[in-house]
C-alpha positions as CSV (number, residue, x, y, z in Angstrom):
1,X,86.0,138.8,220.8
2,X,88.6,136.0,221.9
3,X,89.6,133.5,219.6
4,X,87.6,130.2,220.4
5,X,89.2,126.7,221.2
6,X,88.2,123.3,221.0
7,X,87.6,123.4,225.0
8,X,85.1,126.2,224.4
9,X,83.6,124.1,222.1
10,X,83.4,121.3,224.4
11,X,82.1,123.3,227.0
12,X,79.3,124.7,225.3
13,X,78.4,121.2,224.1
14,X,78.8,119.7,227.7
15,X,81.1,117.3,226.2
16,X,84.9,116.4,226.4
17,X,87.7,117.8,224.2
18,X,88.5,114.4,223.2
19,X,84.9,114.1,221.6
20,X,85.0,117.2,219.8
21,X,88.2,116.2,218.4
22,X,86.8,112.7,217.4
23,X,84.0,114.8,215.5
24,X,86.5,117.4,213.7
25,X,88.5,114.6,212.5
26,X,85.8,112.6,211.1
27,X,85.7,109.8,213.5
28,X,82.5,109.9,215.2
29,X,81.0,106.9,213.5
30,X,84.1,104.8,214.6
31,X,84.0,106.3,218.1
32,X,80.1,105.6,218.2
33,X,79.8,109.2,219.1
34,X,75.8,109.6,218.9
35,X,74.1,111.6,216.1
36,X,72.5,113.8,218.2
37,X,75.8,114.9,219.8
38,X,77.6,115.0,216.7
39,X,74.8,117.2,214.9
40,X,75.4,119.3,218.1
41,X,79.1,120.0,218.2
42,X,78.9,120.9,214.2
43,X,75.9,123.2,214.7
44,X,78.0,124.9,217.4
45,X,81.1,124.8,215.1
46,X,79.3,126.6,212.3
47,X,77.6,129.1,214.8
48,X,80.5,129.8,216.3
49,X,82.9,130.3,213.3
50,X,85.3,128.2,215.3
51,X,88.1,127.6,213.1
52,X,90.8,124.6,214.1
53,X,94.4,125.2,214.0
54,X,96.0,122.8,211.7
55,X,99.4,122.7,213.5
56,X,97.3,121.7,216.5
57,X,95.3,119.1,214.9
58,X,98.4,117.7,213.7
59,X,100.1,117.5,217.0
60,X,96.9,115.2,218.0
61,X,96.5,113.2,214.8
62,X,99.8,113.1,213.8
63,X,98.9,114.6,210.0
64,X,98.6,118.3,209.4
65,X,98.5,117.6,205.7
66,X,100.6,120.5,205.2
67,X,104.2,120.3,203.2
68,X,107.5,122.3,203.6
69,X,109.2,123.5,200.5
70,X,112.7,124.9,201.5
71,X,114.0,126.1,198.4
72,X,117.0,128.8,197.3
73,X,115.2,131.5,196.3
74,X,111.6,131.8,195.5
75,X,111.9,135.3,193.6
76,X,114.1,133.3,191.1
77,X,111.9,132.4,188.0
78,X,112.9,128.4,187.8
79,X,112.3,128.2,191.5
80,X,109.0,130.2,191.7
81,X,107.6,127.9,188.6
82,X,108.5,124.8,190.6
83,X,106.6,125.7,193.5
84,X,103.6,127.1,191.5
85,X,102.9,123.6,189.8
86,X,103.8,121.7,193.2
87,X,101.4,124.1,195.2
88,X,98.6,123.5,192.5
89,X,99.1,119.4,192.3
90,X,99.4,119.4,196.3
91,X,96.0,120.8,196.7
92,X,94.6,118.6,194.5
93,X,95.8,115.9,196.4
94,X,94.4,117.3,199.6
95,X,97.8,119.1,200.7
96,X,98.9,122.6,201.2
97,X,102.4,124.1,200.8
98,X,104.6,126.1,203.1
99,X,107.4,127.5,201.2
100,X,110.4,129.7,202.1
101,X,113.7,131.0,200.7
102,X,117.2,129.7,202.1
103,X,119.2,132.3,200.4
104,X,121.5,129.4,199.9
105,X,122.6,129.9,203.8
106,X,122.9,126.8,205.8
107,X,122.2,128.4,209.3
108,X,119.0,129.8,207.8
109,X,118.2,126.4,206.5
110,X,118.8,124.6,210.2
111,X,116.6,126.9,211.8
112,X,113.4,126.7,208.9
113,X,113.7,122.9,209.2
114,X,113.8,122.8,212.8
115,X,110.6,125.2,213.0
116,X,109.1,123.0,210.7
117,X,109.5,120.0,212.5
118,X,108.3,121.5,215.5
119,X,105.2,122.2,213.7
120,X,104.6,118.6,212.8
121,X,104.5,119.1,208.7
122,X,104.0,115.8,206.8
123,X,107.2,116.2,204.4
124,X,109.8,118.1,202.9
125,X,111.0,119.3,199.5
126,X,114.3,121.0,199.6
127,X,117.0,122.2,197.6
128,X,119.7,121.7,200.5
129,X,122.7,124.1,200.6
130,X,126.3,123.1,201.6
131,X,126.6,121.7,205.1
132,X,123.0,120.4,205.4
133,X,124.1,116.9,205.2
134,X,123.6,115.8,208.6
135,X,120.2,117.3,209.2
136,X,119.0,115.7,206.0
137,X,120.4,112.1,207.4
138,X,118.8,112.7,210.7
139,X,115.2,113.5,208.9
140,X,116.0,110.3,207.3
141,X,116.7,108.2,210.4
142,X,113.7,109.6,212.0
143,X,111.2,108.5,208.9
144,X,110.7,112.0,207.9
145,X,109.7,112.0,204.5
146,X,112.2,114.4,202.5
147,X,113.0,114.8,199.0
148,X,116.1,117.0,197.4
149,X,115.7,118.6,194.2
150,X,118.1,120.7,191.9
151,X,121.0,119.3,193.8
152,X,122.1,116.2,195.9
153,X,124.4,115.1,198.4
154,X,126.7,112.6,196.6
155,X,127.4,110.4,199.9
156,X,124.1,110.8,201.1
157,X,121.5,108.2,200.3
158,X,118.6,109.9,199.7
159,X,115.5,110.6,197.1
160,X,116.2,113.3,194.6
161,X,115.1,114.7,191.5
162,X,117.5,116.7,189.3
163,X,118.4,117.0,185.6
164,X,121.5,116.0,183.9
165,X,123.5,119.3,184.2
166,X,126.7,117.5,182.6
167,X,125.4,116.5,179.5
168,X,123.1,120.1,179.6
169,X,126.5,122.2,179.2
170,X,128.4,119.9,177.0
171,X,125.5,120.2,174.7
172,X,125.4,124.2,174.7
173,X,129.0,124.5,174.7
174,X,129.2,122.3,171.5
175,X,126.7,124.4,169.9
176,X,128.7,127.4,170.3
177,X,131.6,125.6,168.9
178,X,129.6,124.1,166.1
179,X,128.3,127.9,165.2
180,X,131.9,128.9,164.7
181,X,132.7,130.7,168.3
182,X,135.7,129.6,169.4
183,X,136.8,131.8,172.4
184,X,134.3,130.7,174.8
185,X,134.1,131.5,178.3
186,X,131.8,130.3,181.5
187,X,130.4,132.5,183.7
188,X,129.1,130.5,186.9
189,X,129.2,130.8,190.6
190,X,131.5,129.7,193.2
191,X,129.4,127.2,194.7
192,X,130.7,123.7,194.7
193,X,127.1,121.9,195.0
194,X,126.4,119.1,192.6
195,X,124.5,121.0,190.0
196,X,127.2,123.9,189.7
197,X,130.0,121.4,189.6
198,X,128.4,119.2,186.7
199,X,127.9,122.4,184.4
200,X,131.5,123.5,185.1
201,X,132.3,119.9,184.2
202,X,130.6,119.9,181.0
203,X,131.9,123.1,180.0
204,X,135.4,122.2,180.7
205,X,135.6,118.6,178.8
206,X,133.9,120.3,176.0
207,X,136.4,122.7,175.6
208,X,139.3,120.4,175.9
209,X,137.7,118.3,173.2
210,X,138.0,121.3,171.1
211,X,141.4,121.9,172.1
212,X,140.7,125.1,173.9
213,X,141.8,126.0,177.3
214,X,139.0,126.8,179.6
215,X,138.2,130.5,180.6
216,X,136.1,130.8,183.7
217,X,134.8,133.7,185.9
218,X,133.5,132.6,189.3
219,X,131.4,134.8,191.2
220,X,130.3,134.8,194.5
221,X,126.8,133.5,195.3
222,X,125.8,136.1,197.8
223,X,127.2,139.4,195.9
224,X,124.7,142.2,195.1
225,X,123.4,142.3,191.6
226,X,125.7,145.7,191.0
227,X,128.6,143.7,191.8
228,X,127.6,140.8,189.6
229,X,127.2,143.4,186.8
230,X,130.6,145.1,187.7
231,X,132.8,141.5,187.9
232,X,131.3,140.4,184.4
233,X,132.1,144.0,182.7
234,X,135.5,143.6,184.2
235,X,136.4,140.2,183.0
236,X,135.0,140.8,179.7
237,X,137.1,144.0,179.2
238,X,140.3,142.2,180.2
239,X,139.2,139.1,178.1
240,X,138.7,141.1,174.7
241,X,139.5,138.1,172.5
242,X,136.4,136.2,173.6
243,X,133.5,135.7,171.1
244,X,131.2,133.6,173.2
245,X,129.9,133.1,177.0
246,X,127.8,130.6,178.6
247,X,126.2,131.6,181.7
248,X,125.7,128.9,184.5
249,X,122.4,130.1,185.7
250,X,119.4,132.6,184.4
251,X,120.5,135.5,187.1
252,X,123.8,135.5,186.0
253,X,122.7,136.0,182.4
254,X,120.2,138.6,183.6
255,X,123.4,140.6,185.1
256,X,125.6,139.5,182.1
257,X,123.2,140.9,179.8
258,X,123.1,144.1,181.3
259,X,127.0,144.2,181.5
260,X,127.1,143.5,177.7
261,X,124.8,146.1,177.5
262,X,126.5,149.0,179.2
263,X,129.8,147.9,177.4
264,X,127.7,148.6,173.9
265,X,128.8,144.9,172.7
266,X,126.6,143.8,170.3
267,X,124.9,140.1,170.3
268,X,125.8,137.6,168.5
269,X,128.2,140.2,166.5
270,X,130.9,141.0,169.3
271,X,129.3,137.9,171.6
272,X,127.2,135.2,171.4
273,X,125.4,133.9,174.4
274,X,124.0,131.0,175.9
275,X,122.2,130.8,179.3
276,X,121.2,127.8,181.6
277,X,117.4,127.7,182.5
278,X,115.2,128.7,179.8
279,X,112.8,132.1,180.9
280,X,110.3,133.8,179.0
281,X,112.6,137.0,179.3
282,X,115.2,135.1,176.7
283,X,112.3,134.4,174.2
284,X,111.4,138.3,173.8
285,X,114.9,139.6,174.4
286,X,116.2,141.3,171.4
287,X,118.2,139.5,170.2
288,X,116.6,136.4,171.8
289,X,118.6,134.2,173.9
290,X,119.7,130.7,173.5
291,X,119.2,128.5,176.4
292,X,118.8,125.5,178.3
293,X,115.6,124.5,179.1
294,X,114.7,122.8,182.3
295,X,111.5,120.2,182.4
296,X,109.8,122.2,184.9
297,X,106.4,120.5,184.8
298,X,107.9,117.1,185.1
299,X,110.4,118.1,187.9
300,X,107.3,119.3,189.6
301,X,105.0,116.4,189.3
302,X,107.9,114.0,189.7
303,X,108.9,115.7,193.2
304,X,105.3,115.5,194.5
305,X,104.7,112.0,193.4
306,X,107.9,111.0,195.1
307,X,107.0,112.6,198.2
308,X,103.2,111.5,198.8
309,X,104.5,108.0,198.1
310,X,107.1,108.3,200.7
311,X,104.4,110.1,203.4
312,X,102.1,106.8,202.5
313,X,104.9,104.0,203.4
314,X,108.4,104.8,204.9
315,X,109.3,101.3,203.2
316,X,109.4,103.1,199.7
317,X,112.8,102.3,198.1
318,X,114.9,105.3,197.1
319,X,114.2,107.0,193.8
320,X,117.2,109.3,192.5
321,X,115.7,110.9,188.9
322,X,117.4,112.7,186.7
323,X,115.7,114.3,183.8
324,X,117.2,115.2,180.1
325,X,117.1,119.2,179.6
326,X,116.7,120.6,176.0
327,X,118.6,123.1,174.1
328,X,116.7,126.0,172.9
329,X,118.5,127.9,170.0
330,X,117.9,131.4,169.3
331,X,119.5,134.4,167.9
332,X,122.1,134.7,170.5
333,X,123.9,131.9,169.3
334,X,123.6,131.9,165.6
335,X,126.9,133.5,163.7
336,X,126.1,136.3,161.6
337,X,127.6,135.6,157.9
């Protein structure tokens, strides 16, 4: 059986498409549509099982009640946790979420934004890759509600929710020094996005403060897991004086732990470890891994709050939110006496 359209419903009820649309959108009383006709249309919809296309509805009403969540990697534990909380809270407020991964690919992100704008989504939450400034500025100029998170563009005046990456990194590295470790390396990405730059700066500042020279391994974002493990393993073999590592992301920490295991190094006896972005995995790993915990729930709820406010009024003042993190000390960074 062919899928019914709003035109088919109108024909069966011997009325206009516009009238059916008003009934579907809850405007029958406002448009003074008779009770009999309203009930006839609703009964026809029920009997035929007609389902309104939400995107088509949005084209007519200017509202789809759908939010686009465009993030770096939905398989990443941090991003998936944020997505889940946003989805739950948005649903309670009458909105549905469509989310997708950018893989930190600028061209892919541009295509996704274009696709979603064509579908008339109501608002957007985005973790923007490098080079997306023009697209975000165009959205702002066209009064399309958008909030950035995890990172932002320094020269772009827009809403965002991030954490204090600089001080989080300083706290993690100073903890290693205070625990008696001296030769501390940073394993990070080659990205120059704000969150990664701030973590790098926090590490470097703390090393210099403690009279040490920074030792940094930068790994390209798009390398495979195997390549990451190999790069970390090679770096550790060449720098045997290291006694601690700070991993700037959770996925680098995962691969770093594999490299450390392959080299048969003991944590923390041979090498202490602290990771950015705490996960359950770090808590149950043996030994348990010290980590920077991000306030996932606060980030998620703040994001949806700001976006919904912007969707209600394009005159809403810009909010730039920076949230604090928490250093969770576990066995991986406690020096064995």
